[in-house]
C-alpha angles and dihedrals in degrees: 000000000000122000090242091053091048091052092050091048091049091050091051092049091049091047091052091047092050092047091051092049092049091049093047095047116096111256126199108262111241092198097058113125127214118225108229119187116242115255115256114258114259099183117061137187098224093110097038115112093220089057096044091050093049095241124169118252131214124233131162092353096306136099117242123199129203107267130181136329125328117266131208118259112256112193092197096054103033132069130186107255105175142305142265118210091336095313115117118239123210134199134189113270091221094054113090096193127053096237091135129029124186125224118203111237101175138271091063093298129127127198114223117231116193130205117235111248126213093201130053115261119206115247095009121119095140098126106035093172093058104029125074110255118232111253092239088064097042094103089053096047113124115235 
């Protein structure tokens, strides 16, 4: 083997070793996302007549009805999903479907509004007046 050939072989070996080390080394991920809390609602529905009268709202082509007690705004779990007559609507970040939207009503509280469902949903009895009651609970249904 000639000295020139040995030098070339050594360079190739070093180049391969360097390439393997670079590929094996942890690189900063360019696709990482940063979780940023949702901004607190500024506009609320507490003085709106549609809210005070308990009217249903429309969002994304569906009617939503007032459902349940107000909940506290959680900036890490809720994201703004739209608006109704200038009032922002929020949904849970972990929920893939807009079954429930939340309307800010002041003092850090949001009122849940639920979409009427045509099909039964397992584990959901949130809106007993709108949803069909399971037959096993029919005798316990409040009038």
